[in-house]
Each structure stands twice: as structure tokens, then as C-alpha cells.
C-alpha positions as CSV (number, residue, x, y, z in Angstrom):
1,M,0.0,0.1,0.3
2,T,1.4,3.6,-0.7
3,R,-0.3,6.9,-0.4
4,F,-1.9,5.5,2.7
5,T,-3.7,8.4,4.9
6,T,-6.3,6.5,6.3
7,R,-8.0,3.1,6.5
8,D,-10.4,4.8,3.6
9,S,-7.5,6.1,1.1
10,Y,-4.4,4.8,-0.3
11,Y,-3.7,2.7,-3.2
12,Y,-2.3,-1.1,-3.6
13,A,-0.9,-3.3,-6.0
14,G,-0.1,-7.2,-6.3
15,I,-0.8,-10.5,-7.3
16,A,-3.8,-12.1,-7.0
17,S,-6.3,-9.6,-7.0
18,W,-9.4,-8.6,-8.1
19,G,-9.0,-12.0,-10.1
20,Q,-6.0,-11.2,-11.8
21,K,-2.7,-12.2,-11.6
22,Y,-1.2,-8.4,-11.5
23,A,-3.4,-6.0,-10.1
24,I,-3.9,-2.0,-8.9
25,G,-6.5,-0.6,-7.2
26,V,-7.3,2.5,-5.2
27,V,-9.6,2.7,-2.1
28,D,-11.0,6.1,-1.9
29,A,-13.5,7.2,1.0
30,G,-13.7,3.4,1.4
31,V,-14.2,2.6,-2.1
32,D,-12.3,0.1,-3.8
33,T,-11.7,0.3,-7.3
34,K,-9.6,-1.8,-9.6
35,L,-7.3,0.4,-11.7
36,A,-5.9,-1.6,-13.7
37,G,-5.4,-5.6,-13.8
38,T,-3.6,-8.7,-16.3
39,G,-3.4,-12.1,-16.4
40,A,-5.3,-14.6,-14.7
41,A,-5.2,-15.5,-11.0
42,A,-4.6,-18.6,-10.6
43,D,-1.5,-17.8,-12.7
44,I,-0.1,-17.1,-9.1
45,K,1.1,-20.2,-7.7
46,P,1.6,-21.7,-3.9
47,E,4.9,-21.5,-2.9
48,E,6.2,-19.5,-5.7
49,T,8.2,-16.3,-5.3
50,H,7.7,-12.6,-6.7
51,A,10.1,-9.9,-5.9
52,L,7.6,-6.9,-6.4
53,R,8.2,-3.5,-6.2
54,F,5.5,-1.0,-6.3
55,A,6.8,2.4,-8.2
56,V,4.8,5.9,-7.5
57,Q,5.9,8.8,-9.4
58,G,3.4,12.0,-9.4
59,S,-0.3,10.3,-10.9
60,K,1.5,7.2,-12.6
61,L,1.6,3.8,-10.5
62,T,3.7,0.9,-11.6
63,L,4.1,-2.6,-10.5
64,Y,7.4,-4.7,-11.3
65,D,8.1,-8.4,-10.7
66,G,11.5,-9.5,-10.7
67,G,12.6,-6.2,-12.3
68,R,10.2,-6.3,-15.3
69,E,7.3,-3.9,-15.8
70,V,4.1,-6.1,-15.2
71,L,1.3,-3.1,-15.0
72,S,1.5,0.7,-15.2
73,V,-1.6,2.9,-14.8
74,V,-2.3,6.6,-14.1
75,D,-4.6,7.7,-11.7
76,P,-5.0,11.6,-9.9
77,T,-6.9,10.4,-7.2
78,L,-4.9,10.4,-4.5
79,V,-1.8,13.2,-4.3
80,P,-1.5,13.8,-0.8
81,T,1.2,15.9,0.8
82,E,2.3,13.3,3.5
83,S,1.4,9.7,3.7
84,F,2.3,6.3,4.7
85,V,3.3,2.7,2.9
86,G,2.6,-0.5,4.4
87,L,2.1,-4.2,3.5
88,Q,-1.1,-6.3,3.6
89,S,-1.8,-9.6,2.7
90,S,-5.0,-12.1,2.1
91,T,-4.7,-15.6,1.4
92,A,-7.1,-18.6,2.0
93,T,-4.8,-19.8,4.0
94,G,-3.5,-17.3,6.4
95,K,0.3,-17.8,5.3
96,T,2.5,-15.2,3.4
97,S,5.7,-13.7,4.2
98,F,7.8,-10.6,3.0
99,G,11.6,-10.3,2.3
100,N,14.1,-8.0,1.7
101,V,11.5,-5.2,2.4
102,S,12.4,-1.6,1.4
103,V,11.1,2.1,0.8
104,H,12.7,4.8,-1.3
105,A,11.7,7.9,-2.2
106,L,11.8,9.1,-5.7
């Protein structure tokens, strides 16, 4: 998640969301909207490792996997002067791990 200002306002990107392999979405005033998606969620295999990077510059949101751009969209909904970033997981098994996590200001 990025540009998180409240539980009701943030961008997110990841895998196996909205029934898609990769997706980018926005929650604005509590309303969850898919902005872009590609592939099928069924393409994500359990125990498979993904090296995801979510880059946000101005209104451009880009998701990378293994250094390869997999999805990009432009959306001007959220451009707060201050915000937070974070990680979230929702899996059927309740098991997820994160490694080598870092945040860089662009």
C-alpha cells in the first residue's frame, strides 16, 4: 500500500487480486476500485516467490515483478502532501511472508 492516509484512502498493487495475476487499485473514501489488471489469479502458484516493486511518481503507478514492468496506470485520485506505505496480505491459507522489504523516496 502507498499514499495511505487513512484506512479508507490508499493505493495498492500486488498479485492475485481482483481475479487477476497482477492488479493495481485505489481505495478512496472507503470505495475499492480496480484501476488496472492483467493475467489470471490462477497463474499465481502457492510457494512461488515474487520480487514485487510498486513505484509511484506523481499520478503514474507501476508494478514490477522481478525487475520487469508488469502493469502501469495513471490515476490522479490520491496525491496527499503526507502519507504512509505498508504491506498487507489476504490469503486463503493465511500464510504469507515478506523478505528484503525496503522503501525509497523517488
